[in-house]
C-alpha positions in Angstrom: -32.7 7.9 -3.2 -33.4 4.2 -3.7 -33.7 2.3 -0.4 -31.3 -0.7 -0.1 -31.0 -3.7 2.2 -28.1 -3.6 4.6 -25.2 -4.1 2.3 -21.7 -2.7 2.3 -19.9 -1.5 -0.8 -16.3 -0.5 -0.9 -14.6 2.5 -2.5 -10.8 2.2 -2.7 -8.9 5.4 -3.3 -6.0 5.1 -5.8 -3.8 7.6 -4.2 -2.1 10.8 -5.3 1.3 11.4 -7.0 3.1 9.4 -4.3 6.2 11.7 -4.5 7.6 10.4 -1.2 7.9 6.9 -2.8 9.7 8.2 -5.9 11.4 6.8 -8.0 9.2 3.7 -7.4 6.2 5.9 -8.4 7.8 7.4 -11.5 6.1 4.8 -13.8 3.2 3.6 -11.6 0.7 4.8 -8.9 1.4 4.0 -5.3 -1.2 1.2 -5.1 0.6 -0.4 -8.1 4.0 -0.6 -6.4 5.2 -4.1 -6.0 5.5 -5.6 -2.5 6.6 -9.0 -1.2 8.2 -10.0 -4.5 5.0 -10.9 -6.4 2.2 -8.7 -5.1 1.1 -5.1 -5.5 -0.1 -2.8 -2.7 -3.7 -2.7 -4.2 -3.9 -6.4 -3.6 -4.2 -5.7 0.1 -7.5 -3.8 0.4 -9.1 -5.8 -2.5 -8.2 -9.1 -0.8 -9.4 -7.8 2.6 -12.7 -6.9 0.9 -13.1 -10.4 -0.7 -12.2 -12.2 2.5 -14.7 -10.0 4.4 -17.5 -11.0 2.0 -17.6 -7.6 0.2 -17.9 -8.1 -3.6 -19.0 -4.7 -4.8 -15.7 -2.8 -5.1 -14.9 0.4 -6.9 -11.3 1.7 -7.4 -10.8 5.4 -8.0 -7.6 6.2 -9.9 -5.8 9.3 -11.3 -2.0 9.2 -11.6 0.2 6.8 -13.6 -2.7 4.4 -13.8 -1.8 2.1 -16.7 -0.1 -0.7 -14.8 -2.7 -0.5 -12.0 -5.6 -0.8 -14.4 -3.9 -3.7 -16.2 -3.2 -5.5 -12.9 -6.7 -5.2 -11.6 -8.4 -6.2 -14.9 -6.2 -9.3 -15.3 -6.4 -10.4 -11.6 -9.9 -9.9 -10.3 -13.0 -11.3 -11.9 -16.3 -12.3 -10.2 -18.5 -15.0 -11.7 -21.9 -14.2 -13.2 -23.9 -15.5 -10.3 -22.2 -13.9 -7.3 -23.6 -10.4 -7.9 -20.2 -9.0 -7.4 -18.2 -6.6 -9.5 -14.9 -4.7 -9.3 -14.9 -1.5 -11.3 -12.1 1.0 -12.1 -13.3 4.6 -12.1 -10.6 6.9 -13.5 -10.6 10.7 -13.1 -12.3 12.2 -16.1 -13.7 15.5 -17.4 -17.4 15.9 -17.4 -20.0 18.6 -18.1 -20.1 19.2 -14.3 -16.4 18.8 -13.5 -13.5 19.7 -15.7 -10.8 19.2 -13.1 -8.7 16.3 -11.8 -9.6 14.9 -8.4 -8.7 17.5 -5.8 -8.6 15.2 -2.9 -10.0 11.9 -1.4 -13.5 13.3 -0.8 -13.6 15.1 -4.1 -12.8 11.8 -5.9 -15.9 10.2 -4.3 -17.9 13.3 -5.0 -17.0 13.2 -8.7 -18.7 9.8 -9.0 -21.5 10.3 -6.6 -24.1 10.3 -9.3 -23.1 6.7 -9.8 -22.6 5.7 -6.1 -25.9 7.2 -5.1 -27.8 4.6 -7.1 -25.8 1.5 -6.2 -27.7 -1.2 -4.4 -25.9 -0.7 -1.0 -26.9 0.9 2.3 -23.4 1.8 3.5 -20.0 2.6 2.0 -16.6 1.6 3.2 -13.8 4.1 2.2 -10.3 2.6 1.9 -6.8 3.7 1.0 -5.0 1.7 -1.7 -1.5 1.9 -0.2 -1.7 0.5 3.3 -0.4 -2.9 4.6 -2.7 -4.7 7.0 -5.3 -7.5 7.3 -8.7 -6.6 8.6 -12.1 -8.4 8.6 -14.3 -5.5 7.5 -17.4 -7.4 8.6 -16.4 -6.9 12.2 -15.9 -3.2 11.6 -19.3 -3.0 9.9 -21.0 -4.9 12.7 -19.5 -2.4 15.2 -20.8 0.5 13.1 -24.3 -0.9 13.0 -24.5 -1.8 16.7 -23.2 1.6 17.7 -25.9 3.4 15.7 -23.2 5.7 14.2 -23.6 7.8 11.1 -19.8 7.6 10.5 -17.2 5.2 11.9 -13.5 5.6 11.7 -10.9 2.8 11.9 -8.3 3.8 14.5 -5.1 2.2 15.6 -3.2 2.9 18.9 0.2 4.1 17.9 3.2 5.4 19.9 2.9 9.1 20.8 6.2 9.8 19.1 4.6 9.0 15.7 1.8 11.5 16.2 3.3 14.3 14.0 2.9 12.1 11.0 -0.7 11.0 11.7 -4.2 12.1 12.0 -4.9 11.8 15.8 -8.3 11.3 17.4 -9.7 11.5 20.9 -12.6 9.2 21.9 -14.6 8.8 25.1 -15.4 5.5 26.8 -18.4 4.7 24.6 -16.3 5.1 21.4 -17.6 8.5 20.3 -15.0 10.6 18.7 -14.7 14.0 20.4 -11.7 15.5 18.7 -9.5 15.2 15.6 -6.1 16.9 15.0 -4.2 16.4 11.7 -0.5 15.8 12.3 -0.1 17.6 15.6 3.4 19.1 16.0 3.1 20.7 19.4 4.4 18.5 22.2 1.9 19.8 24.7 -0.9 19.1 22.3 0.4 15.6 21.6 0.5 14.9 25.4 -3.1 16.2 25.7 -4.2 13.7 22.9 -2.3 10.8 24.4 -3.6 8.1 26.7 -2.2 5.0 28.5 -2.9 1.9 26.4 -1.4 -1.4 27.4 1.0 0.3 29.8 2.4 2.6 27.1 1.7 6.3 26.2 -0.1 6.2 22.8 -2.4 8.1 20.6 -5.4 6.9 18.6 -4.4 7.3 14.9 -6.8 7.4 12.1 -6.2 4.6 9.6 -7.9 6.4 6.8 -10.7 3.7 6.8 -14.2 4.9 7.1 -17.8 3.6 7.0 -20.6 6.0 6.1 -24.3 5.4 5.9 -25.1 6.2 2.3 -27.5 9.1 3.2 -24.8 10.5 5.5 -22.1 10.3 2.8 -24.5 12.1 0.4 -24.9 15.0 2.8 -21.3 15.4 4.0 -20.0 15.5 0.4 -22.0 18.7 0.0 -19.8 20.7 2.4 -16.8 22.6 1.3 -13.5 20.7 1.4 -11.9 18.0 -0.8 -10.3 15.6 1.7 -11.8 13.1 4.2 -9.1 13.5 6.8 -8.8 17.3 6.7 -12.5 18.3 6.0 -15.1 15.6 6.1 -14.2 13.8 9.4 -13.7 17.0 11.5 -17.1 18.1 10.2 -18.7 14.8 11.0 -17.3 14.8 14.6 -19.0 18.2 15.2 -22.4 17.4 13.6 -22.9 13.6 13.4 -22.6 10.6 15.6 -19.0 9.5 14.8 -17.5 6.5 16.5 -14.0 4.8 16.6 -13.4 1.2 15.8 -10.2 0.2 17.5 -8.0 -2.1 15.4 -5.4 -4.2 17.3 -3.6 -5.8 14.4 -0.6 -4.7 12.4 -1.1 -1.7 10.1 1.4 0.4 8.2 0.9 3.4 5.9 3.4 2.8 3.1 4.1 6.4 2.6 7.9 6.7 2.5 10.8 4.8 1.1 11.9 3.9 4.7 8.5 2.5 5.7 8.3 0.6 2.4 11.8 -0.8 2.7 11.4 -1.9 6.4 7.9 -3.4 5.7 9.3 -5.6 3.0 12.5 -6.7 4.9 10.3 -7.5 7.9 8.5 -10.1 5.7 11.7 -12.2 5.8 11.7 -12.5 9.6 10.7 -15.7 11.4 7.7 -14.0 13.0 6.9 -11.0 10.7 4.5 -8.2 11.6 2.6 -9.1 8.4 2.5 -12.3 6.5 1.3 -13.5 3.2 1.2 -17.1 4.6 -2.4 -17.4 5.7 -4.5 -20.1 4.1 -7.8 -18.9 5.7 -7.1 -15.2 4.9 -5.1 -15.1 1.6 -3.8 -12.1 -0.3 -4.7 -12.5 -4.0 -2.7 -11.4 -6.9 -2.2 -12.1 -10.6 -1.5 -15.7 -11.6 1.5 -15.9 -13.8 2.1 -19.7 -14.2 5.8 -19.3 -13.8 8.2 -22.3 -13.3 9.7 -23.0 -9.9 13.0 -21.2 -9.1 16.3 -22.8 -9.9 18.8 -22.6 -7.0 22.4 -23.7 -7.9 24.6 -23.7 -4.8 23.3 -20.5 -3.2 23.5 -19.9 0.6 20.2 -18.5 1.7 19.3 -17.1 5.1 16.0 -15.6 6.1 15.0 -14.7 2.6 12.0 -15.0 0.3 12.6 -16.4 -3.3 9.6 -15.9 -5.6 8.9 -18.2 -8.6 10.6 -18.1 -11.9 14.1 -17.2 -10.6 17.5 -18.5 -11.5 20.1 -18.1 -8.7 23.7 -19.2 -8.9 26.3 -19.8 -6.2 25.3 -16.6 -4.4 24.8 -15.5 -0.8 21.3 -14.1 0.1 20.6 -12.7 3.6 17.4 -11.0 4.9 16.3 -10.3 1.3 13.3 -10.6 -1.0 14.0 -11.9 -4.6 11.1 -11.1 -6.9 9.8 -13.0 -9.8 12.0 -13.8 -12.8 15.2 -12.7 -11.0 18.5 -13.7 -12.4 21.3 -13.8 -9.8 24.8 -14.9 -11.0 27.6 -16.6 -9.1 29.6 -15.0 -6.3 26.9 -12.3 -5.7 26.2 -11.1 -2.1 22.7 -9.6 -1.4 21.9 -8.4 2.1 18.8 -6.6 3.3 17.7 -6.0 -0.2 14.4 -6.0 -2.1 15.1 -7.1 -5.6 11.8 -6.8 -7.5 12.8 -9.0 -10.5 11.6 -8.6 -14.1 8.4 -8.4 -16.2 9.7 -10.8 -18.8 12.6 -13.2 -19.7 15.3 -12.2 -22.2 15.7 -15.1 -24.7 18.8 -13.6 -26.3 20.0 -10.2 -25.2 22.0 -7.9 -27.4 22.8 -5.8 -24.4 26.2 -6.4 -22.9 24.7 -6.3 -19.5 21.7 -8.7 -19.2 18.8 -8.2 -16.7 19.6 -9.4 -13.2 22.8 -9.2 -11.1 26.2 -9.9 -12.6 29.0 -12.0 -11.1 30.8 -10.8 -8.0 28.5 -7.9 -7.2 27.4 -6.8 -3.7 24.1 -5.2 -2.7 23.3 -4.1 0.8 20.3 -2.1 1.9 19.0 -1.7 -1.6 15.6 -1.5 -3.4 16.0 -2.7 -7.0 13.0 -1.9 -9.2 11.8 -4.1 -12.2 13.9 -4.9 -15.3 17.2 -3.6 -13.9 20.6 -4.6 -15.3 23.4 -4.7 -12.8 26.9 -5.5 -14.2 29.8 -7.5 -12.8 31.8 -6.4 -9.8 29.3 -3.7 -8.8 29.2 -2.5 -5.2 25.9 -1.0 -4.1 26.7 -0.5 -0.4 26.5 3.3 0.3 30.1 3.2 1.4 30.1 6.9 2.4 26.8 6.6 4.4 25.1 9.2 2.2 21.6 10.1 3.3 20.3 11.7 0.1 21.5 11.5 -3.5 20.0 11.4 -7.0 21.1 10.6 -10.5 19.5 9.0 -13.5 20.5 5.5 -12.4 20.9 5.6 -8.6 18.8 7.3 -6.0 19.5 7.4 -2.2 16.7 8.3 0.3 17.1 8.0 4.0 20.3 6.1 3.4 18.6 3.4 1.3 19.9 2.9 -2.3 17.1 2.7 -4.9 17.8 1.6 -8.5 14.9 2.8 -10.7 13.0 0.7 -13.2 14.8 -0.2 -16.4 18.1 1.3 -15.1 21.5 -0.2 -16.2 24.4 -0.2 -13.7 27.8 -0.7 -15.6 30.5 -3.2 -14.6 32.7 -2.1 -11.7 30.4 0.7 -10.5 30.6 1.5 -6.8 28.6 3.8 -4.5 
């Protein structure tokens, strides 16, 4: 194997089918899901890499990849002299492997012939669907100073959330001594918990890892297709594996509820996560849209993205995505309206894209290119927890309108 200077390369995992985020993932992969009105989830790890000085980035993709590939190729380009590159590596059949990626580790294993000869000494493994900001150079420095073979990013989380997380136990010098995937037993959770900042918490794996290249080469040879379930437990038993404690905000966008709350929280005065950071920006595609037109609207704690036309409406605790058309006398509360991919010059459809006059939306996620007619009430008046039709889905009490759906005049739910 070619010896490399100390240099960190990044591998971003494009995610699986994302069924818990359906119907938002019916047409796109999880990392391609829109967040904050104008970004996509994949922008988070890529921007973190760029802001951390990492410019050799590989994105492994498999399901519903078209929009993800298009977004990355149109957004991220390094100049000829930086030595940087962002490369999309899709699942493919080869002479050695005729199957789809079977898991996160198998995805990296499938392209190891390529990664092995990259001019890097270490690899940073990232998920493509988490919301957080991290300076990976601090993580890398911690890894080098600890002399570890493997380092795991960990976040102290409330013990009550342990059944949904991979939970670690680490001693005082940071060495990881134990790993349990989604513990369900209360006694076991208590055993894994510790007092952190006066609260009973567990150390949760963030799904972020740094491997020495030679170490990664060896652990990929073991049986098992997943980093969390197979590679990390093996590493704890056989290699020096350390924990890097991250104190900032981090959210695994794995369910409709977490996705919805993470977006609505962006509208708060002091949100957990913010896109407003000049020294640590989140990058996305430049669209060169005009400024939004606001004609008499009453807006409270909301985010209005560019290219919108909003009439005499009331917007509260909501995000209005690019190219959104909101008519007069519309009320929108705690709603993420994603907007549209294009403008309609002259619509032959009796219901144009956007929200028609006198409609009400509360606790709703509206995907792209949706047509909502006049006098529509999307308020979940019967407090339904779960429901599904071709045009309306309810999950965990949140109404979701799928991409390209049309909601007729006077519809109520």
